[in-house]
ZAMARGU-4260 file (C-alpha; in steps of 0.2 Angstrom, whole numbers, plus 5000, padded with zeros to 4 digits):
<rodrens>
0) 5443/5466/5857 | 5425/5466/5859 | 5415/5450/5859 | 5398/5451/5852 | 5385/5450/5866
5) 5372/5436/5862 | 5359/5446/5871 | 5358/5459/5857 | 5350/5446/5846 | 5332/5449/5851
10) 5315/5442/5845 | 5315/5453/5829 | 5331/5463/5827 | 5349/5464/5833 | 5352/5479/5844
15) 5364/5485/5858 | 5377/5498/5864 | 5390/5501/5851 | 5407/5498/5858 | 5401/5488/5873
20) 5389/5475/5866 | 5397/5474/5849 | 5411/5482/5838 | 5415/5485/5820 | 5422/5467/5818
25) 5405/5461/5823 | 5396/5471/5810 | 5407/5463/5797 | 5402/5446/5804 | 5383/5451/5804
30) 5385/5456/5785 | 5394/5440/5782 | 5381/5430/5792 | 5366/5439/5783 | 5373/5435/5766
35) 5376/5417/5771 | 5358/5416/5777 | 5353/5422/5760 | 5366/5412/5750 | 5353/5400/5742
40) 5341/5414/5738 | 5338/5417/5719 | 5341/5435/5721 | 5359/5441/5722 | 5357/5459/5729
45) 5355/5465/5747 | 5349/5483/5749 | 5357/5492/5764 | 5352/5508/5772 | 5356/5517/5788
50) 5349/5530/5801 | 5358/5546/5806 | 5367/5539/5821 | 5385/5544/5823 | 5391/5525/5822
55) 5380/5521/5807 | 5392/5525/5793 | 5405/5514/5800 | 5394/5500/5804 | 5386/5501/5787
60) 5403/5500/5778 | 5408/5485/5789 | 5392/5475/5786 | 5392/5479/5767 | 5410/5473/5766
65) 5405/5457/5774 | 5390/5454/5762 | 5402/5457/5747 | 5415/5445/5754 | 5402/5432/5753
70) 5397/5435/5735 | 5382/5446/5737 | 5380/5462/5727 | 5375/5478/5738 | 5364/5492/5734
75) 5368/5506/5746 | 5353/5518/5748 | 5361/5529/5761 | 5353/5538/5775 | 5334/5536/5775
80) 5320/5529/5786 | 5317/5510/5789 | 5301/5510/5778 | 5311/5519/5764 | 5324/5505/5765
85) 5310/5492/5765 | 5302/5500/5750 | 5318/5500/5741 | 5322/5482/5745 | 5305/5477/5739
90) 5307/5485/5722 | 5325/5483/5718 | 5330/5471/5704 | 5337/5454/5709 | 5335/5459/5728
95) 5335/5445/5741 | 5333/5455/5756 | 5338/5471/5765 | 5347/5478/5780 | 5344/5494/5790
100) 5358/5500/5801 | 5348/5507/5815 | 5343/5506/5834 | 5326/5514/5830 | 5320/5524/5846
105) 5335/5519/5857 | 5347/5532/5864 | 5362/5538/5853 | 5374/5526/5860 | 5364/5511/5854
110) 5364/5504/5836 | 5359/5488/5827 | 5354/5479/5812 | 5336/5476/5806 | 5336/5462/5794
115) 5322/5462/5780 | 5315/5449/5768 | 5314/5454/5749 | 5296/5460/5752 | 5302/5472/5765
120) 5295/5463/5780 | 5306/5459/5795 | 5314/5443/5799 | 5309/5435/5816 | 5312/5421/5828
125) 5319/5405/5819 | 5327/5416/5805 | 5337/5427/5818 | 5342/5411/5827 | 5349/5404/5812
130) 5358/5420/5808 | 5366/5420/5826 | 5371/5402/5823 | 5380/5406/5807 | 5389/5421/5816
135) 5394/5411/5831 | 5401/5397/5821 | 5408/5408/5808 | 5403/5396/5795 | 5401/5409/5781
140) 5399/5406/5763 | 5414/5417/5758 | 5420/5420/5741 | 5435/5409/5736 | 5442/5422/5724
145) 5441/5441/5721 | 5430/5438/5705 | 5417/5430/5716 | 5415/5445/5727 | 5399/5455/5726
150) 5398/5472/5717 | 5394/5489/5726 | 5382/5501/5719 | 5377/5518/5727 | 5359/5523/5724
155) 5356/5541/5729 | 5338/5544/5724 | 5330/5531/5735 | 5323/5543/5747 | 5316/5554/5733
160) 5308/5539/5725 | 5300/5534/5742 | 5293/5552/5744 | 5286/5552/5727 | 5277/5536/5731
165) 5269/5543/5746 | 5263/5558/5736 | 5255/5547/5723 | 5245/5536/5735 | 5233/5548/5742
170) 5219/5561/5737 | 5217/5573/5752 | 5200/5578/5757 | 5206/5596/5760 | 5221/5606/5764
175) 5227/5603/5782 | 5239/5612/5794 | 5250/5599/5802 | 5264/5599/5814 | 5277/5585/5812
180) 5291/5582/5824 | 5305/5572/5815 | 5315/5570/5831 | 5331/5573/5822 | 5328/5556/5813
185) 5326/5550/5796 | 5307/5554/5793 | 5310/5570/5782 | 5301/5561/5768 | 5284/5564/5777
190) 5287/5583/5778 | 5292/5584/5760 | 5277/5573/5754 | 5264/5583/5764 | 5271/5600/5757
195) 5270/5593/5739 | 5252/5588/5743 | 5249/5606/5746 | 5247/5606/5765 | 5254/5618/5778
200) 5268/5609/5787 | 5276/5615/5803 | 5292/5604/5805 | 5300/5602/5821 | 5318/5595/5824
205) 5319/5591/5806 | 5338/5592/5804 | 5347/5575/5804 | 5357/5573/5820 | 5362/5557/5827
210) 5364/5564/5845 | 5346/5568/5845 | 5348/5585/5854 | 5329/5590/5855 | 5323/5574/5864
215) 5325/5555/5864 | 5320/5548/5847 | 5305/5539/5855 | 5287/5546/5855 | 5281/5545/5872
220) 5273/5557/5885 | 5288/5565/5891 | 5295/5569/5873 | 5278/5575/5866 | 5277/5592/5875
225) 5284/5602/5861 | 5273/5594/5848 | 5257/5597/5859 | 5261/5615/5862 | 5264/5618/5844
230) 5248/5610/5839 | 5238/5620/5851 | 5247/5637/5848 | 5246/5635/5829 | 5228/5628/5829
235) 5234/5614/5818 | 5222/5600/5812 | 5234/5587/5820 | 5252/5583/5824 | 5263/5568/5823
240) 5280/5563/5832 | 5290/5550/5822 | 5303/5539/5831 | 5321/5539/5826 | 5319/5528/5810
245) 5301/5534/5806 | 5293/5517/5806 | 5280/5523/5818 | 5272/5539/5823 | 5261/5545/5837
250) 5247/5557/5833 | 5241/5572/5843 | 5223/5578/5839 | 5218/5596/5836 | 5215/5598/5855
255) 5232/5593/5859 | 5228/5576/5866 | 5239/5561/5862 | 5229/5548/5851 | 5230/5530/5857
260) 5237/5518/5844 | 5220/5508/5845 | 5210/5523/5842 | 5220/5528/5826 | 5219/5510/5820
265) 5200/5510/5822 | 5198/5526/5812 | 5209/5519/5798 | 5199/5503/5799 | 5182/5512/5796
270) 5189/5521/5781 | 5196/5505/5773 | 5181/5494/5777 | 5169/5506/5769 | 5177/5502/5752
275) 5181/5484/5756 | 5167/5475/5766 | 5172/5459/5774 | 5190/5464/5775 | 5202/5460/5789
280) 5210/5471/5802 | 5225/5465/5813 | 5227/5472/5830 | 5239/5467/5845 | 5232/5460/5861
285) 5235/5476/5871 | 5222/5485/5860 | 5204/5490/5867 | 5193/5475/5867 | 5180/5487/5859
290) 5189/5484/5843 | 5181/5467/5841 | 5163/5474/5841 | 5169/5490/5831 | 5176/5480/5817
295) 5162/5468/5817 | 5149/5481/5816 | 5158/5488/5801 | 5156/5472/5792 | 5175/5467/5795
300) 5184/5453/5804 | 5197/5457/5818 | 5212/5446/5819 | 5222/5447/5835 | 5241/5447/5835
305) 5256/5445/5846 | 5264/5462/5851 | 5279/5466/5841 | 5280/5474/5824 | 5288/5459/5815
310) 5274/5448/5821 | 5261/5460/5814 | 5271/5461/5798 | 5269/5443/5795 | 5251/5441/5800
315) 5246/5456/5791 | 5253/5449/5775 | 5247/5431/5779 | 5229/5437/5782 | 5229/5449/5767
320) 5223/5462/5779 | 5217/5480/5776 | 5225/5489/5791 | 5236/5483/5805 | 5240/5492/5821
325) 5252/5489/5836 | 5252/5496/5853 | 5268/5507/5851 | 5259/5515/5835 | 5266/5505/5821
330) 5253/5505/5807 | 5251/5495/5791 | 5240/5500/5776 | 5237/5487/5763 | 5237/5500/5748
335) 5254/5505/5752 | 5266/5491/5756 | 5266/5476/5768 | 5277/5483/5782 | 5274/5496/5795
340) 5277/5515/5793 | 5274/5531/5803 | 5275/5542/5787 | 5262/5534/5775 | 5249/5536/5789
345) 5252/5554/5790 | 5248/5557/5772 | 5233/5545/5773 | 5226/5554/5787 | 5222/5569/5775
350) 5211/5557/5766 | 5203/5549/5781 | 5199/5565/5790 | 5186/5572/5778 | 5175/5587/5776
355) 5175/5598/5791 | 5177/5584/5803 | 5191/5586/5816 | 5202/5571/5822 | 5196/5575/5840
360) 5178/5572/5836 | 5182/5555/5827 | 5192/5549/5843 | 5178/5554/5855 | 5164/5545/5844
365) 5174/5529/5846 | 5168/5527/5864 | 5183/5516/5869 | 5187/5512/5887 | 5202/5518/5898
370) 5218/5508/5896 | 5231/5508/5911 | 5248/5500/5909 | 5260/5496/5923 | 5278/5489/5923
375) 5282/5476/5936 | 5300/5472/5940 | 5303/5453/5938 | 5321/5445/5937 | 5323/5435/5921
380) 5326/5419/5931 | 5308/5420/5939 | 5298/5425/5923 | 5293/5407/5918 | 5288/5402/5935
385) 5278/5419/5938 | 5269/5418/5921 | 5264/5400/5925 | 5257/5406/5942 | 5248/5420/5933
390) 5240/5407/5921 | 5234/5397/5936 | 5227/5412/5945 | 5218/5418/5930 | 5211/5400/5926
395) 5204/5399/5944 | 5197/5416/5946 | 5180/5418/5953 | 5176/5431/5940 | 5168/5424/5924
400) 5178/5427/5909 | 5187/5421/5894 | 5206/5417/5895 | 5218/5420/5880 | 5236/5415/5879
405) 5241/5421/5862 | 5254/5433/5870 | 5255/5432/5889 | 5240/5429/5898 | 5224/5439/5895
410) 5208/5438/5905 | 5193/5446/5897 | 5178/5448/5909 | 5161/5443/5905 | 5148/5458/5905
415) 5132/5457/5915 | 5122/5459/5899 | 5131/5445/5890 | 5138/5457/5877 | 5156/5460/5872
420) 5166/5464/5888 | 5175/5481/5890 | 5185/5475/5905 | 5201/5464/5904 | 5218/5462/5911
425) 5234/5456/5902 | 5251/5451/5909 | 5265/5447/5897 | 5284/5446/5899 | 5295/5459/5891
430) 5308/5452/5879 | 5321/5465/5882 | 5320/5470/5901 | 5317/5461/5918 | 5299/5467/5917
435) 5282/5460/5917 | 5270/5471/5908 | 5252/5473/5915 | 5238/5481/5904 | 5220/5483/5909
440) 5205/5491/5901 | 5189/5497/5910 | 5174/5508/5905 | 5181/5523/5916 | 5198/5529/5922
445) 5193/5526/5940 | 5188/5508/5937 | 5204/5505/5926 | 5215/5512/5940 | 5207/5501/5953
450) 5208/5485/5942 | 5227/5489/5938 | 5230/5492/5957 | 5222/5475/5961 | 5232/5465/5948
455) 5248/5474/5951 | 5247/5468/5969 | 5242/5450/5964 | 5257/5448/5952 | 5269/5457/5963
460) 5265/5445/5977 | 5270/5431/5965 | 5288/5438/5963
</rodrens>
């Protein structure tokens, strides 16, 4: 019998290898625990969806059984994207929350549970700690009789409702030719919405397949080759690769260049601030420091966030922001819903890219610096001590700058002209791996590489 591995309870979801880190019985307990966590909520219904992984149907049934055994009604919305699940949860009658059975961008052998509030935003930190405590103690609020068990309802039109919503929210500036790599995941609504809007769509890997035969379900340099080739050969206006559950998407411009998350966020920010002067833009601390000046010059206010989609989820809602962006290409848009999506930004791009303008030109006009990232191996047992030493090192540096500790340790260097700096270095601990993440920005690629080399040596010397 498999015993649930406590390490699968992460900062913002529950995720591990099915059959090794958790089993079907654990999925039943996760369902029970989630229903117990929501026991005192005024709503009675939990909305449940799942991705295309081979283990998802089994895990979904087990979690649903656990929820119903604790008196919660369940609305099963079937196979769809995480944003579509969140959309359904935020609009379902009498809903108290939602659960997505998914391991997002992880390999096929992984699976997990994304827990959502009734507004579709993710649970984080203390809420997941409480959930784990309930599961560990098995102190479930189970029904005492069959009559107290929850009811089950299958809702087969949830994905269609989500697709229609995407179509209804935009007014394209022109007809576009777009390549969308669905990565054999659940982002097909984006393809269908774009076609209904009249665009020419070249869909790649758009069949649901939980083994992800085309490439791993994570948009990263080594999985974007097919998309880049198609964008160039088809002379497309842009391309997008979605991850496995379609809550984020990486853009490729008309020249076949991968678009950084901060650049795409900046382009969206300009569009939204034109109609909402004084509005707020949320960005994670690994974005270009140029975002500060860029947003200010547009009459907006930039709010920095910790890295992680759930942290931006909550800050985006709290600040009533117009746009939110996160380093792994999660995107939030205020006129859609308060959670991240990789699909709404595709349809919105057809409104943001206007006239005869090309996405590549919009990117080049930003003038952002070069970002370089490094991964430094660091045993879990040493992370606290090393991060403390990093803080001391950055505090005592001979270089003039400003120190930020919102998420890790970030040193923004002063510019000689006294204006906003374009060079900085960030060191932060990974929540999921024995890794310290190093990110730097400098005006040129050469300067950024030299800065990354210098601080990689410095941090590595502390381990």
